[in-house]
DOGUDREN-252375 format. One record per residue (C-alpha): residue in three letters; x, z, y. Coordinates in Angstrom, 3 decimals, padded with zeros to 6 digits. Each point is the difference from the previous one (the first is absolute). Example, Ala and Ser with C-alpha at 12.3 -4.5 7.8 and 13.67 -1.06 7.14 Angstrom:
REM DOGUDREN-252375
NODE   rest          u          w          v
NODE    ALA    012.300    007.800   -004.500
NODE    SER    001.370   -000.660    003.440
END
This chain:
REM DOGUDREN-252375
NODE   rest          u          w          v
NODE    MET    000.000    000.000    000.000
NODE    ALA    002.962    000.494    002.319
NODE    MET    000.782   -003.716   -000.010
NODE    LEU   -003.619   -000.787    000.849
NODE    ALA    000.111    002.421    002.936
NODE    ILE    003.279   -001.523    001.197
NODE    ALA   -001.472   -003.504   -000.294
NODE    ALA   -003.097    001.021    001.975
NODE    LEU    002.126    001.566    002.726
NODE    VAL    002.297   -003.036    000.172
NODE    ALA   -003.089   -002.225    000.311
NODE    THR   -001.227    002.278    002.780
NODE    ILE    003.306   -000.336    001.846
NODE    ALA    000.053   -003.781   -000.443
NODE    LEU   -003.560   -000.357    001.264
NODE    GLY    000.823    002.386    002.831
NODE    ILE    002.880   -002.200    001.109
NODE    VAL   -002.284   -003.047    000.059
NODE    VAL   -002.763    001.869    001.846
NODE    GLY    002.546    001.440    002.439
NODE    LEU    001.469   -003.401    000.804
NODE    LEU   -003.490   -001.382    000.561
NODE    TYR   -000.743    002.968    002.262
NODE    LEU    003.066   -000.810    002.085
NODE    GLN   -001.296   -003.574    000.340
NODE    ARG   -003.377    001.455    001.045
NODE    ALA   -001.621   -001.580   -003.041
NODE    ARG   -002.091    002.084   -002.367
NODE    LYS   -000.962   -000.976   -003.534
NODE    LYS   -002.661    002.462   -001.074
NODE    ARG    000.414   -000.776   -003.710
NODE    LEU    003.733    000.710    000.115
NODE    VAL   -000.638    003.284    001.801
NODE    THR   -002.575    000.911   -002.653
NODE    ALA    002.397   -000.978   -002.808
NODE    HIS    002.697    002.168    001.634
NODE    LEU   -002.402    002.953    000.136
NODE    VAL   -001.122   -000.464   -003.614
NODE    ALA    003.602   -000.219   -001.211
NODE    ALA    000.873    003.142    001.996
NODE    LEU   -002.929    001.938   -001.439
NODE    ALA    000.831   -001.159   -003.531
NODE    GLY    003.671    000.901    000.415
NODE    THR   -000.808    003.415    001.440
NODE    ALA   -002.501    000.668   -002.793
NODE    LEU    002.601   -000.920   -002.619
NODE    VAL    002.553    002.271    001.644
NODE    LEU   -002.567    002.812   -000.035
NODE    ALA   -000.725   -000.650   -003.692
NODE    LEU    003.711    000.107   -000.796
NODE    VAL    000.529    003.266    001.829
NODE    VAL   -003.024    001.633   -001.599
NODE    THR    000.942   -001.140   -003.516
NODE    ALA    003.720    000.747    000.361
NODE    PRO    001.468    002.436   -002.531
NODE    ALA   -000.234    003.652    000.974
NODE    GLY    002.763    000.926    002.383
NODE    ALA    000.959   -003.609    000.688
NODE    ALA   -002.276   -000.490    002.966
NODE    GLY    000.244    003.354    001.696
NODE    LEU   -000.566    000.032    003.732
NODE    SER    002.136   -003.098    000.354
NODE    GLY   -002.804   -002.049   -001.570
NODE    ALA   -002.193    000.772    002.990
NODE    TRP    002.388   -001.693    002.427
NODE    PRO   -000.527   -003.636   -001.010
NODE    ILE   -003.754    000.518   -000.213
NODE    GLY   -000.200    001.667    003.399
NODE    ILE    002.186   -002.558    001.727
NODE    LEU   -001.863   -002.945   -001.553
NODE    LEU   -003.364    001.514    000.942
NODE    LEU    001.150    000.432    003.606
NODE    ALA    001.261   -003.598    000.066
NODE    THR   -003.295   -001.299   -001.406
NODE    ALA   -002.043    002.027    002.485
NODE    GLY    002.208   -001.163    002.870
NODE    GLY   -000.506   -003.639   -000.880
NODE    TYR   -003.715    000.440   -000.571
NODE    PHE   -000.675    001.778    003.289
NODE    ALA    002.312   -002.167    002.125
NODE    LYS   -002.900   -002.392    000.561
NODE    THR   -002.070    002.809    001.491
NODE    VAL    002.844    000.975    002.324
NODE    ALA    000.533   -003.668    000.925
NODE    ARG   -003.467   -000.087    001.542
NODE    ARG    001.156    002.569    002.540
NODE    THR    003.588   -000.991    000.675
NODE    ARG    002.323   -002.627   -001.442
NODE    LYS    003.132    002.099    000.576
NODE    GLY   -001.515    002.900   -001.924
NODE    ALA   -000.874   -002.311   -002.863
NODE    GLU    003.513   -001.451   -000.050
NODE    LEU    001.485    003.488   -000.102
NODE    MET   -002.359    000.882   -002.841
NODE    LEU    000.947   -003.186   -001.872
NODE    PHE    003.686    000.833    000.442
NODE    GLY   -000.671    003.404   -001.573
NODE    HIS   -001.993   -001.742   -002.743
NODE    VAL    002.943   -002.249   -000.861
NODE    ALA    002.556    002.828    000.144
NODE    LEU   -002.112    002.346   -002.125
NODE    GLY   -000.847   -002.735   -002.492
NODE    LEU    003.635   -000.898   -000.578
NODE    ALA    001.013    003.674   -000.107
NODE    GLY   -002.775    000.752   -002.503
NODE    PHE    001.164   -002.860   -002.216
NODE    LEU    003.623    001.195    000.065
NODE    VAL   -000.979    003.624   -000.633
NODE    PHE   -002.152   -001.137   -002.919
NODE    LEU    002.885   -002.005   -001.472
NODE    SER    002.225    003.053    000.278
NODE    TRP   -002.634    002.246   -001.580
NODE    VAL   -000.818   -002.358   -002.864
NODE    ARG    003.693   -000.349   -000.835
NODE    ASN    000.193    003.742   -000.602
NODE    ILE   -002.935    000.373   -002.374
END
């Protein structure tokens, strides 16, 4: 299941790069945004399943880190549209946090999964 979670997160990152480049061009493809969100939710759910089903003592508190970071990244991306209605700069700051947290969550997950 770890490889499936990694694949889902890599797909999320790849779709995020495409969506981000389109955002910079001021173009928006709703289906790509939706695919990015679905991949993120699937990847986060698989990470959660891995942490919950990890052998006793393997997950510990460290298992909560990738889940928490990925949930914050997903929420940041999801709610950026709401913030964008008020101010573009606020939305861009939120999207920057979304990207940073998403990549950090992926790297923390890779580190965690290597140790179980």
